[in-house]
N, C-alpha and C positions, 0 to 999 in steps of 0.2 A: 360128073366122073371124068376120068382122064381120056376115055375113048381110045383113039388110035395114036395119041400123042407119044412120041418116042421118049423112052425113059433113059436118056443118055446124057452124059456130060463130057466135056473135052478136057483131057489131061495131056499136057505137052503137045497140044495140037491134034491128038488122036481121040476119036470117039470111044467112050467106055460105057458099056451098058450097066445101068443100075439094077441091083436085085430088087425083087418085089418087096414092097413096104407094107407091113401090117397096118390095119386100121388103127386110128388113135391120134393123139396129139404128140408131136415130136418137137421138143424144145431145143432149137439149134443155135449154138454159139457161132457167130460170124466174125470176121477180122475187124480189129479196131482201127486199121489203117492199111497195112500191107495185105493185099489180096492173097498173097501166097501163104498166109498164116491159116487159111481155112483147112480143116481136116478132110481126109478122104471120105470118112463116114458122113460128114456134113454134106459134101457134094452128092453122095449117093442118095441121101434123104431128100435134099432139095430137088434133085432131078426126079425122084420117084413119087413124091407127094402129089396128091390131087390138087392141093392148094397151099400157097404160102401166105400166112398172115404176118404182116410186118408193119413197122412204124411208118416208114415213108417208102412208098413203092419205087420212087425214083432212085433212092439210095440202094435198095436191095437189087434193083434192076441192073445196076452197074456190076455187081458181083455175079449175077446170073449171066449177063452178056459175056463177061470175061471167060466163063467156063461153059458157054454154049448151052445153058439150061433154059427151057421154055415153059416151065411150070407157071400157071396163072398166079397173079398176085392180088391180094386184097389188103386195104389198110386196116390196121388195128392199133390204136393209140389212145391216149387218155381222153381225147375230145370225142371220140366216136365209140369207145369201148362198150358203153351201156347198150347202144343200138346194135353194134356188130356182134357182140358175144352170143346172143340167142341164135343168130344165123349160123355162126360157126358150130355151135352145139348141135344144131339141127343136121348139119352136114356130117358131124361125127356120128350122130345117131343113125344116119343113113349108111354107115359103114365106110366112110371116106377116111383118108389119111391127110392130116393137116400139119404142116411145119410152121412153128412159131419162131420168128426171128426179130431181133431189134436192129436198129440202124448199125450198131457196132457193138461187138462184145457179146456177153451172155445175157439172154433175156431174163426178165424179172428183176434185174439190178437197176433200180431207179426207173422202172416203167410199169404199166398196169397189168403185165402178163400174169401176175400171181392170181388175179381174179378169174382169168380164163382157166388156169390150171386147176384152181379149187373147184370151179363149176364143172369142169370135165371129170375130175375125180369123183365129185359128188354124184354125177350122172352115171358112173360106172365105166367110163372110158379109160383105156390105157394111156398113161402119160410117160413118155420116155425122154430122158435127158441126153443130149449130145454135147459133152463138155468141150471147151476150147478157149479161145481168147477171152480175156477179161482185163479191162483197163485198170481196175483196182489191184489185181494181182500183179500185173505187169509193173505198175508203179512201185509196189512193195519190193519187188525183186531188184530194182535198180536204185532205190532211195538210200540204201546203206544204213537203214534204221532197223531196230529189233522187229523180228517177224514171228516170234513165238506166240505172241498175242496181238491181235489187231481188231479194231472196231471200225466198221464201215458206217460213216455218217451220211454219205451222199451229199446233196446240196444243202448248204446252210440257208436260213431265211434271207430274203432279199433286203428287208428293212434293217437299218443299223441296230436299233434297240433290241429287236427280236433276235438278231444274229448274235449280239453280245450275250444276251440272256441264254441262248442255246449253247454257246461256247462255254459259259460258266457251268452248265450242267455236265460238260465233258471233262472238267478239270480233274476230277478224282477217278476217272476211268483208267485202270492200270494197264493200258495197252496202247500200241501205236495207233494213231488216228488216221483214217483215210477219207478224204473228202473230194467231191467233185466241185468245180467252180467254172464260171464263165470268164472270158477275158475281160470284159468291161468292169466286172466286180472284183477282179483278183486283188488289186492293190488294197481296196477297202477291206476285203475279207482278211487279208494277211495282217493289216494294221490292227483289226479287232482281235485276231488270234494272238498277236504279240501283246496287246494290251491286257488281255485276260489270262493267257497262259504263260506270259513271260518269255524269256529267251531260250525256249526249247529249240533243239535242232530240228530241222525240217527240210523237205525237198519239194520243189515244184516241178512236176513232170508234165511236159507239154508235147503234143503231137507224137506220142509213143508209136513206134514202128513205122513212122512216116519219114519222108525225105528230110524234113526240118526238125527231127526229134531233138529235144533239149531237156536236160535234167539239171536244174540249178539248185545247189545245196547251200545251207547256211543256217544261222539261227533266225527265228521269226522276225525280230526287228530288222535285221539286215536284209532279209528277203522283202519285207514290206517296203523298205527304202528303195530297193532296186526297182521294184515295179512301180512305185510312185514316181521314180525318176525316168520312167519310160522304157523299161525292159519289155521285150516282145511278149504280147499276150494273145496273139491269134492262135486259133486251133483248140483242140480238146485238152483240158487241163485236169490233173489230179494233184492234190496237195497231200503230202504225207508228213505227219507230225510225230515226233518222238513221245514216248510215254512220260509221265511225271517222274521226277527223281524219287528214289526210295525215301520214304518218310516225309513226303511233301504233300500229304493229303490236305492239310490246312495251309492257306497262304500266310507267309510271314508278314510281320508288321511292315517291313519295307515295301513288300508287294502291294499291301493294302494302301499304304501312303501313296505309292506311285499311281494306283488306280484312282484314288481320290484327287490327286493333283491334276491328272488328265481330265477327269470328269468336271472338276471345278473350273477348268478353262472353257468348258462348253455350256454348262448349265448352272442353275442356282444351287446353293448348298443343300437345300431340301431334296432336290432332284438328284444331286450327286450322291448323297447318302443313300437314297432309295436304290439307285442304280448299283452302287458298289455292294450294298447289302445283298441284293439279288445275285450279283456276280459271284460273291464269295461264300454266301450262305451264313455269314456271321451276323450276330444280333445287330439290329439297327441302332440300338443305344450305343454300343461300342463303336460303331462306325461314326456316329454323330460326334462322340467325344474325340475321335481321331481328327475329324474334320475341323472341330473347334481348335484343337492344338495346332493343326497346320495353318489355320487362319491367324492364330496368335503369332506363329513364327513369321508369317508374311508381314503382319503389322509391325513386329519388332524390327524386322529387316528394313522396312520402309522408314521407320522412325530414325534409324541410324543414318 
């Protein structure tokens, strides 16, 4: 329990006493970069909680130190969640208040927090959300793409084949796509998005709210070329991709041919047909016939 620990935080250099916090799990959104984006309510809860469960205590400590908060921290992330969760539930059962925070943004977005929330609710504990910063929503607001419908995909698979197969499953979603990506994989991910989705408009949002914030807009092939040519990839990255054009549920013949040509440059005809059939959802027999036709075109061109 908190004992005699002061329940205060610093605001503009002045100590502010935090009100008493009810027992339960409090899901706290924290800044994605700029520490001034934290809400007053988040500061009150972080200061008053008996414990803060967070992904990386070193990251959260920077926020707490900035605002003079001394609440104890404990790690809670995908690698220790199974062991840490029962301990947190036991403290909730003892009547304590626990704040759940991620390294940046809103907890439960691409992190294991939902399992703790579910377990806390199943055990009858109160769960309260403190809304605030979100990298996905911040990217949507500056991308200049439709926001009436959006689909949050998170991170794509690391391996190329699995990544392209997953992108193919996103083709027909009638919404703007929001994805997270790491710098080292950005160019390859954009190239695969361009290969499967074609020249959709997109935006790469990097280091949002930070000193070196950058939003680069263009179609997917142009963005893929830019990052292949060495555009800056350091920092946190969100990719936003426009929805499919109206009436474009099925790929046109030219798109299928383009996919086949690219695949045939890398793999055998059999593997190319299998890959493109998976990507487009079209019958393998039809894809095979297109591949044969493309092969004949190449042979005719070579004969000339």
